N, C-alpha and C positions, 0 to 999 in steps of 0.2 A: 437283256442289257444292250443298250445302243452302242454298237461298235464304232459309230461315227464320232463318239466322244474320245476315242483312243488317240494318243499321239501317233503320228505317221510311222514312227520308228519303234513303237512298242513291241510289235510282233518280232521284228528283227532283233531287238535287244534281248528278248526272252529266248529266241532260238539260238542266239549266240552262246547261252549258258549250256546248251545241250549239243553244241556242234561237234565236240570232240569227246564222246563218251569212251570210257575204258573198255577194251574188248574183254569178252568172257572166254577164258582159255582153260582147257583141261590139260593136266599133265599126264604123261610126258608129251612134250612138243618142242618145236624149235622156231625161232623167229629171226628174220634178217631185216635190217633197218638201214635205210639210206637217207641222207639229207643233201640236197643240192642248193648251191647259192651262186648267183652270178658274181663275177669278179669285180664288176663296176658298182654303180649305184643300184643295188638290188632292191631297195625300198621302192623305187619308181620304175621298176622293170615292167615289161610288157607281159602281164600275167596270162594273156591268151596263149603265149608260147608254152607256158607250163601246162596248161590244159591240153594243148595239142600234143605235147610229149606224153602226158598220161593217156590220151586217147589212143596213141600209137601202141602203148602197152596193152590197153584193154582190147584193141582190135586184134592183136596177135593171139590172144587167148579166147576170142569170141565172147568177150564180156560186154555189157552195156557201156556205151560211151558216156563220159561225163557231159554235163550241160555247160554251156559257156557262162562264165562268171562264178562257177562253183568254187568253194573254198574247202570243201570236204567231200570225199568220195570213198565208197566202200563197195567191194565186189569180190566174188570168188573167181580166181584165175587159176584154172587147173585144180591142183590140190591145196593151193594157198588161198588164204583169205587176205586180200590186200587192202590196206587203208592208206589213203592219200590225204595230206593236209597242206594247205597253203598258208604260210605265215608271212610276217612283214618282210623278211629278207630271204627266206628260204622256203623250199617245199620238202616234205618228208614222205617216205614210202615205208610202210611196215607190212611185211609178208609173214604170215603165221601158218604153220602146217602141223598136223598131228604127228606124233612120234618123233624119235630122234634117230639120226643116221648111225650106223655101226661105227663109222669112223668119226670121232668127235670133231666138230667144226670142219666138216667136209666142205670144200668150196663149192661142190655141186649143189649145196643147199641154197646158194644164192643164184642158181641158174634162172630163176623166175625174172631176175633183172639181168638180162644178158649184156655182155660187154659192148656189143654194137649199139644197143639201146642206151646204155649209160653214156657212150661217147656222144650220142646225138642230144644229150640233155642240154637245155639252155644255159645251165650253170655248171659249176664244177663240184665234185663231191667233197663235202666238209666232214661228213660222218658216215661210217660204215660199221655196223655193229652186227654181230652174230650171237644169239643167245640160245643156250642149250638148257632146257627145263626138264629136270628128272624128278622122280619121287625120291625122297630122302631114304638112303639105305639104313638098315638097322645098325650096321657097324660104322661108327664114325671114322674108323681107320680107312675105310674105302673112300670117304670124302677126301681125306688127307692125301691118299695116293692119287686120286683124280686131280686134285689141285696141283700137286707136284708135277704131274704129267702135262697138264694143260697150260700152266702159267709160270711166269718168271717169279722166283722167290723174292727177289730184291724189292719189287714194288707190289707184291700181292696184298690185296685187301680182301678179307672174308668176314662177314658179319651176318647176324640174324636180324630179320626185319619183321615189322608188323606183328608184334607180340609173339615172336619166335615161330611164326608160321612158315618161314623159309630161310634158307641160307643163300646169300648172294656173294659171289666172288669174281674178281677180275684183277688183272695186273695193269690195265689201262695202257697196254702196248698194242702196236699194230703187227699182226702176224705176217708171215711171208706172202700170204694171198691178199693182204690189204684189209683184213677185218680186225676190229677190236672185239675180243672175246669176253663174254660174260657167262657165268654158270649160275643156275638157280636150282637149289635142291628144296623141294616142297614137301612139307609134312603131310601125311595122309589126313584127309578130311578138310583140307584147305579149299575154300570155295573158288570156283572158276573166276568170279569177279575180282577176288583178291589177287589171284595170279595175274590177271590182266592188268590190274593197277601196278603191280610190281614191275612187269615188263614195260608198261608205259612210262613209269617214272625212271627206269633205267635209261630208256631211250631219250627222254627229256633231259636228264642230267648230262648225258654225254653230248647231246646236240647243243644245249645252251652253254655247256662248258667250252665246246669247240668254238661256238660263235663269240663268246666273251673273250676267248684268247686272241681273236682278231684284233682286239684293242691293244694287246701287248705288242704286236708287230707295229701298229701305228705309233704306239708310245715310244718304241725303240727308234723309229725313224724321226719322230718329232724331237726326241731327246738329243739325237745327233745334230739336228738343225739348231736347237736351242744352245747347244755347246758352241756353235759357231757365232751365234748372235750375242750371247751374254757377255763375252769379253768386250765387244764393241759398245754395248750398252753401259757396262761398267766404266770403260774408259771415257765415254762421253759425260757420264755423271761426275766422275772424278775431275774431269777437265773443264767443268762448267765455270769455275772461277777464273781460269786463265785463258780459255779459248774464246774465239769470237762467237757471240751469242747467236747471230743470224746463221752462220755456217753450221754451228752445232745443232741448232733447231732443225735445219733442213736434214741433217744426218739422222737426227732422232726421229723425225717424221718418217724417214725411209725405213728405219728399224721397226717403228710402230706399225706401219702398213704391212710389213712382212709378218709380224706377230699376229695381227688381226687376220691376215689371210690363213695362217696356220691354225688359228683358233676356229675360223669358219670351216676349214676342211676337216678338223678333228672333232667338232662339236657333236655331230650325229654319232660317230663311232664310239666316242667316250660315253655319250648318253646311253647308247644301246648296250655297251659293256656293263654299265651299272645295272641296267634292267635285267640283262641276262644273268649277271652274278646273283642278283636277288632271287631270280627264279631257281638257279642251282641251289642256293642255300635253302629255299623253301622246299624243294623236292627232296633234298637230303634229310631235312627234318621230318618230312612227311613219311619217310620210310621207318622212322622210329627204330633206328638200328640199335642192336645190343652186341656186345663182344662175343665172338665165337672163339673159344679157347684163348690162345694168346695172339690171335691174328690181329692185323691192323684194321681199325675201323675206317669206314669211308671218310668220316669227318676228319680223322687224323691224317689220312692221305691228302685230303683237300688242304688241310692246314699246312702241311709240309710242301706240297707240290703246286697247289693251285692258288692259294691265298697270296703267296709272294708275287705271283704274276699280277694279280688284281691290285695289290698295293703299289706295284710299279706303275700301273696305268693311272691310279689315283694320284700318286706323287708327281707323275709327269704332267697330268692335267693341272694340278695345283701349282706346279712350277711355271707352267705357261701363264696361268692367271696372275701369279705374282709378278712375272716379267711384264705383263700388260699393265698391271697397276703401277709398277715402277716407272715404266715408260710414260704412263699418263701423268704421274706426279712430276717426273723430270720435265715433261713437256710444259706443264703448267708453270713450273719454276722458270723455265727458259723463256716462255712467253711473257711472264711477268718482268723478267729481267730485260727482255727486248723492249717492252713497253716503257720501262724506267729509263733505259738508254735513249730511247726515242724522245721521251719527255725531256730528258736533259738536253738533247740536241735541239729540241724545239725551244727550250728555254734560252739557249745560247742564241738561237736565231732571233727570238723576240728581243733579247737584250741588244743584239746588233741593230735590229730594226729601230729600237728606241733611241740608240745613239745616233743613227742616221737621221731619224726624225728630229732629234734635238739640234743636230747640225743644220738640217734644212730650215728649222725654225729660226735659228740664229742668222742663217744666211738671208732668210726672208726679212727679218728685222733690219738687217744691214741694208738690204736692197730697198726696203721701204724708206729708211733714212736717206739714202742716196737719192731716191725718187723725190722726196720732199725738197731736198736741196736743189736738184736739177730743175724741177717744176717751178720752184720759187725763183731760181735764177732767171729763167726765161720770163716769168711773170713780172718780176721787178723791171727787167729790161723793157718789156712792152709797156709797162706802166710809165717808165721814164720817158719813152718817146711820146706817149699819149699826153702826159701832164706837163711836158717841157714848156709849151706855149703859155699855159696857165701859171707855171712857176715864174717865168720871165715877167709876166704881167704883174704878179704879186711881189716881185723883187726877191724871190727865193731862188737860190742856186739849184741847178739840177742835181748835183751830188747830194746836197742837203735833203732834197725831196726824196731821192732814192734811198738815202739812209733812213729817213723817217718811215718810208713805206715798207722797207724790207721786213721788220719784225711782224708787221700786220699781215703781209703777204704770206710769210712762212707759216704764221699761225693759221691763217685761213686754209692754206694748202694742206697742212697737217690734219686739221679738223675735217676737211673734205675727204681725205683718204681714209680716215678712221670710219666715217659714216658709210663710205663705199664698201669698206671691208666688212662692216657689221651687216650691211644689207645683203652682201654675198653669202655670209655665214647663215643668215636667217632664211635664205631662199631655198 
């Protein structure tokens, strides 16, 4: 087959499907998981810093260093198998080791990720999970005693997953050492690949839950700002009939610009929250959980504790969009009103100009009449002087001659001015 026929990104797209395989894990074992996110615009961060931080960890343990531009890395660091993944906004580290410590959830299990190395991370820790994987005891009472010792009863969720192949439990609280604890009791005969998928999904659920909760904090800050802007918007809309349209429009544009700025600042976070929430829901369903005794299901815990937070994010985003729509509609109404007011003002100006034009026309007619009289007066006078000798010879008095000439002169002057005016208008 001619590989030149392939799309340039074909291989990359296929490799992406296999970039994050589930680890194969034998029980008993334990896993520690960390996720780091930069506090600013993490999506456009310098990913070379993440690779450099990973390289420092690999160098400490004498493991091969990752290549520049890698988004996935796996190596053995001491007794741990470490998996690193780079995501849109965060990077994650999973360290898995055989066996379980005598002291459950011993902080020493996380020593592979030393404190000074974590401090040097480009971002800040958003997730820290410790998972203890044991074989399921024959006596269910032992599981109950372990859960009572390890977790808080008030928020404990315990459920069977993947066709009852394992029991997963957690209280979703952070212990005094900063870890969120999960317990997994695996039935004998469960394949290593299935155990790996369980651990992977637990880590993904907790990570994407934490990332989606960032939207709640943004929603709370945004809600506070909307509480400040909404009374102003309502007052402007209510006062549109009585207030000055121009001044109200300028105030409305100010509010609209602030709302647009808030929408721009929140768009990515709210979009990411929706995506992360969808992933959490998908991973919860993928576990195919079933009730263990009378314990709380993970889905029930999410419904009570997690879903309200996501509804708050969605309602805040919807409120922002509604305020933007209200502002847009009010702006259109105000602009229409301003245009109507300006049209009315222009109409008054035109009417005033018409009145002035009419007055000017009347004045012009008056001036034209006076001009005819004045020109005729001088013309008759000149004609009297010129025709006086002829009048005396004919025996006609000068006054009679001027009286007879006056109508003729006036008519000729009037006709001449009319023709002159017509010639000016046609030129």
